[in-house]
C-alpha atoms as one frame of an Amber mdcrd trajectory, in Angstrom:
protein
   0.000   0.000   0.000   1.450   3.382  -0.949   0.573   7.005  -1.551   0.070
   6.141  -5.214  -3.197   4.665  -3.973  -6.004   7.229  -4.438  -7.860   5.843
  -1.419  -4.872   6.525   0.850  -4.618  10.039  -0.549  -8.336  10.564   0.110
  -7.929   9.303   3.678  -4.997  11.651   4.275  -6.963  14.598   2.914  -9.920
  13.744   5.125  -7.730  13.618   8.244  -6.001  16.861   7.233  -9.349  18.669
   7.024 -11.066  17.219  10.062  -8.257  16.295  12.471  -5.260  18.520  11.650
  -3.288  17.724  14.807  -3.461  13.999  14.143  -2.603  14.691  10.505   0.568
  16.489  11.570   1.510  13.633  13.898   0.945  11.091  11.129   3.022  13.077
   8.645   5.835  12.933  11.208   5.706   9.125  11.100   7.699   7.003   8.613
   6.108   6.829   5.163   5.218   3.149   5.473   3.397   3.799   8.746   1.374
   6.642   7.220  -0.254   4.245   4.766  -1.529   2.268   7.762  -2.449   5.169
  10.004  -4.326   7.381   7.561  -7.099   4.822   6.858  -7.500   4.216  10.594
  -7.601   7.885  11.483  -9.917   8.655   8.554 -12.306   5.975   9.797 -12.136
   7.545  13.251 -13.101  10.923  11.750 -16.068   9.454   9.906 -17.283   7.465
  12.900 -16.832  10.340  15.362 -18.813  12.795  13.278 -21.634  10.393  12.361
 -23.725  11.293  15.458 -23.324  15.019  14.797 -24.262  15.423  11.136 -27.995
  15.084  11.790 -30.523  15.979  14.482 -32.405  12.746  13.790 -31.313  10.043
  16.223 -32.494   7.247  13.945 -30.399   8.522  11.029 -27.361   8.850  13.285
 -27.921   5.298  14.512 -28.088   4.107  10.912 -24.836   5.872  10.051 -23.061
   4.217  12.963 -24.615   0.851  12.145 -23.188   1.140   8.627 -19.722   1.382
  10.151 -20.406  -1.431  12.606 -21.490  -3.666   9.756 -18.342  -2.764   7.811
 -16.161  -3.717  10.791 -18.059  -6.984  11.232 -17.411  -7.792   7.561 -13.679
  -7.165   7.968 -13.574  -9.192  11.203 -15.383 -12.028   9.467 -12.992 -12.101
   6.531 -15.634 -11.013   4.030 -14.757  -8.879   0.994 -15.006  -5.255   2.210
 -17.635  -2.916   0.833 -16.251  -0.459  -1.700 -15.552   2.805   0.107 -12.579
   5.168   0.021 -11.933   4.572   3.733 -13.235   1.054   4.333 -11.401  -0.448
   1.350  -7.864   0.530   2.497  -8.843  -0.023   6.134  -9.613  -3.664   5.369
  -6.012  -4.074   4.204  -4.521  -2.984   7.551  -6.934  -4.469  10.107  -7.029
  -8.076  11.205 -10.097  -9.561  12.927  -9.062  -8.328  16.372  -8.313  -4.845
  15.065 -11.698  -4.683  13.338 -13.369  -5.762  16.573 -11.638  -2.914  18.419
 -12.971  -0.399  15.901 -16.383  -2.062  16.099 -16.442  -1.389  19.840 -15.369
   2.191  19.104 -18.443   2.539  16.905 -20.676   1.269  19.702 -19.185   3.751
  22.173 -19.976   6.627  19.808 -23.694   5.909  20.166 -23.496   7.909  23.417
 -22.816  11.004  21.310 -26.221  10.750  19.654 -28.189  11.453  22.803 -28.189
  14.025  25.603 -28.088  11.586  28.506 -25.183  12.149  30.921 -22.736   9.374
  31.771 -24.181   7.148  34.473 -21.020   7.248  36.571 -17.238   7.514  36.442
 -16.952   3.930  35.204 -19.166   4.721  32.199 -17.051   7.778  31.398 -13.847
   5.745  31.550 -15.371   3.036  29.350 -16.231   5.695  26.766 -12.643   6.986
  26.682 -11.194   3.486  26.587 -13.458   2.300  23.787 -12.876   5.388  21.676
  -9.347   6.694  22.244  -7.615   3.552  23.517  -9.241   1.245  20.979  -8.079
   3.452  18.121  -4.489   3.399  19.374  -4.637  -0.322  20.082  -5.794  -1.032
  16.528  -3.031   1.198  15.144  -0.331  -0.400  17.287  -1.581  -3.860  16.388
  -1.351  -3.038  12.683   2.216  -1.721  13.006   3.874  -4.388  15.117   2.158
  -4.689  18.463   2.574  -3.540  22.035   1.444  -4.180  25.585  -2.291  -3.545
  25.910  -2.115  -2.110  29.432   0.460   0.463  28.327  -1.643   1.498  25.333
  -4.778   1.738  27.463  -3.062   4.044  29.942  -1.792   6.213  27.105  -5.114
   6.056  25.261  -7.005   7.174  28.350  -4.686  10.158  28.803  -4.947  11.161
  25.143  -8.700  10.668  25.100  -9.153  12.684  28.278  -7.015  15.538  26.952
  -8.989  15.658  23.698 -12.280  15.383  25.558 -11.462  18.238  27.924 -10.647
  20.402  24.913 -14.090  19.582  23.516 -16.024  20.519  26.683 -17.119  24.010
  25.497 -18.479  22.617  22.217 -20.241  19.741  23.986 -21.897  22.106  26.456
 -22.931  24.423  23.648 -24.562  21.432  21.959 -26.633  20.781  25.072 -24.651
  17.817  26.371 -23.670  17.065  29.960 -20.078  16.043  29.258 -18.755  15.281
  32.757 -20.036  13.254  35.688 -18.772  16.030  37.974 -17.972  19.348  36.317
 -16.696  21.191  39.375 -13.209  22.649  39.010 -11.785  20.435  41.733 -13.217
  17.326  40.081 -11.860  18.362  36.682  -8.421  18.943  38.209  -8.534  15.483
  39.795  -9.433  13.932  36.438  -6.513  15.689  34.794  -4.091  14.585  37.512
  -5.217  11.001  37.020  -4.658  11.371  33.278  -1.147  12.708  33.878  -0.415
   9.792  36.200  -1.446   7.293  33.536   0.494   9.148  30.864   3.648   9.037
  32.987   3.115   5.343  33.707   2.709   4.540  30.007   5.785   6.523  28.972
   7.859   4.751  31.618   7.082   1.500  29.783   7.877   2.539  26.196   9.940
  -0.602  25.806   6.756  -2.671  25.829   5.683  -1.167  22.492   7.481  -2.415
  19.382   9.698   0.098  17.618   7.617  -0.225  14.456   4.439   0.693  16.336
   5.857   3.702  18.176   4.887   6.053  15.340   1.235   5.168  15.942   1.506
   6.939  19.287   2.945  10.255  18.147  -0.600  11.642  18.282  -0.170  11.669
  22.069   2.261  14.569  21.817  -0.156  17.207  23.135  -1.738  15.205  25.950
   0.791  16.189  28.622   0.575  19.985  28.247  -3.224  19.908  27.963  -3.655
  17.787  31.077  -1.089  19.821  32.999  -3.013  23.018  32.260  -6.304  21.393
  33.274  -4.800  20.100  36.517  -3.300  23.452  37.460  -6.035  25.750  36.170
  -9.227  23.719  35.655 -11.187  26.854  34.824  -9.367  26.798  31.484 -11.499
  23.797  30.457 -14.827  25.616  30.204 -13.060  28.645  28.765 -11.612  26.536
  25.947  -8.103  27.720  26.789  -6.097  24.516  27.166  -2.782  23.643  25.586
   0.544  25.299  24.754   1.314  27.891  22.102   1.549  26.891  18.454   5.326
  27.254  18.574   5.695  24.932  21.553   3.249  22.452  20.033   5.271  22.279
  16.830   8.547  22.016  18.721   7.193  19.201  20.866   6.018  17.223  17.844
   9.349  17.724  16.076  11.260  16.347  19.052   8.975  13.340  19.460   9.048
  12.576  15.735  12.848  12.574  15.713  13.125  10.369  18.784   9.843   8.389
  18.511   9.539   8.993  22.265   5.790   9.363  22.352
């Protein structure tokens, strides 16, 4: 699979438009890894936005079911449906990887409705099944790594991204957090930082070939650190470092593959 493939090019363009930070992280990866990561990250874009492109819950459910069916086909070894994302995705996912993305689809059904998370366990399950499952599928496709390490990292990345999305979620009428008080948000962020540190201390448990799949974690630390120190930044939509520091951080991690 190469960038001569129009489907890969389409996937890259989709990620560039809809998820520019992940696009930059993927472009920092080796060329061979990009051909694996772009279909996965393009699928994530399509799945994540499916609940938001319509006000009709039934239509949103149907859009997500389309993706669930596609993942079931890949997991079952059936010829994939012709689609600019699904077709190249089927070439990089094995049955277990497709099952991980299938569970990601199921988790996104929460985004359709306005019900709050039942409890902290439900919130963690959402982050694990969305963020961690995506990274697990990517790592699996590029050489493998310890699941516990990826789940710690995936939780931290997912939490950082989710906290950045809080203003938009509240504007859309959602109740994004089980406990939205500043002290509770700070505690969440500290827990995310703890898991991030734990994962990074065990980099050796992720194969060198799969390390590039985790470059998208490059912003998680600064975002969580800001949320832990100044949780009021979350609702204000003011998390994260400057553009210069963001670019510098990605450059360093890309050169060292120290996600």
